[in-house]
C-alpha positions, -999 to +999 in steps of 0.1 A: -774-484+642-740-466+640-732-448+676-727-411+672-693-397+683-681-385+715-692-350+707-728-362+694-718-358+656-727-381+632-703-406+624-709-408+585-709-370+583-675-370+600-661-396+576-674-377+546-662-344+556-627-356+561-624-369+526-639-334+510-615-314+535-585-337+522-597-331+484-597-295+492-563-293+509-576-284+542-557-308+564-562-291+597-602-295+593-596-333+579-577-342+610-603-329+634-628-350+617-602-377+620-599-373+658-634-368+664-639-404+650-606-419+666-610-407+702-644-423+702-638-459+695-613-483+681-636-493+658-643-456+644-603-452+642-598-483+622-627-470+596-606-435+596-575-460+586-595-476+557-610-444+543-575-430+544-564-458+525-590-456+500-586-418+494-550-425+485-563-443+453-597-424+450-587-389+447-547-391+445-535-424+426-513-419+398-511-381+401-489-389+431-483-428+437-457-430+460-483-414+485-501-450+484-473-469+500-468-439+525-504-437+535-505-477+539-477-476+562-491-447+584-524-464+585-507-499+596-491-483+622-520-463+634-542-495+637-512-511+658-507-481+680-543-474+689-544-474+726-576-455+744-548-443+772-523-429+748-543-416+718-516-394+705-496-422+693-526-429+669-528-394+659-491-392+648-495-417+616-528-403+611-516-367+609-487-377+586-512-394+562-538-368+564-508-341+556-495-363+526-529-366+512-543-330+515-508-314+500-506-344+469-515-336+436-552-349+431-566-372+406-600-387+403-595-408+373-587-441+394-625-438+407-640-430+373-620-458+356-634-484+384-664-469+379-666-478+345-661-513+350-688-511+377-713-498+353-706-527+330-715-552+357-751-535+365-754-530+328-751-570+322-775-576+353-801-554+337-797-570+303-798-606+325-833-594+342-847-586+302-835-622+296-805-610+269-776-632+273-742-611+274-713-633+264-684-615+283-647-622+277-630-644+305-609-616+320-642-593+328-660-626+341-632-631+365-628-596+375-666-591+381-658-617+411-682-645+402-682-674+422-657-700+416-682-726+402-696-699+377-658-692+368-649-727+360-680-731+338-670-700+320-636-712+315-649-749+300-671-731+279-641-709+269-616-738+263-641-755+239-644-719+220-607-719+220-606-752+207-628-744+179-608-714+169-578-735+164-595-760+144-618-736+121-604-703+124-618-670+136-643-669+108-661-700+126-671-682+156-706-675+159-721-644+177-732-666+208-693-678+211-669-649+211-682-627+180-703-603+204-683-600+236-702-569+246-739-554+235-735-523+216-764-511+245-736-514+272-710-489+256-733-455+261-734-462+297-697-470+300-691-434+283-716-415+306-701-431+340-665-416+329-678-385+317-664-391+283-679-399+248-670-433+243-638-429+226-613-437+253-616-443+293 
């Protein structure tokens, strides 16, 4: 069970509130949540830095890409500088990161983009449970984080398919090879995940 903070607040509530405050440009309130966690323990202080780095991609991303390396640097410094007897030096880079994130232009596009791929992963798992085989292209198989043995087996299978293409041309491919890379049933969930109509991500 995760312990509570020095002022008996829920740690999950604090980390979530910090992110919500940053989204709304409320930098002081976000800093108060970060300090509540960082002054409790080194573990919580590290959690704050990890979440700030995630926020730089999840809530800002390409809307202000220069923020990403700045936040990364601040968080690396904060992790190195945390000292229970000198917490002011930890607060300094944390404050810089929070102010930069709170004041930056916001975009949730990156979060929606990665969620679409995650939705494909879940949809494939659902189809597999129903006994439906989905033949994914190599780049999706690798990106989905399959174990090395599974990736190697897929690569061998696709090499054989590639050799078949060279020998017989694309017309020689069957549905079980590369002809049906994604089942049509997968497309509506992807569109739903990104809030679109399926036309684009």
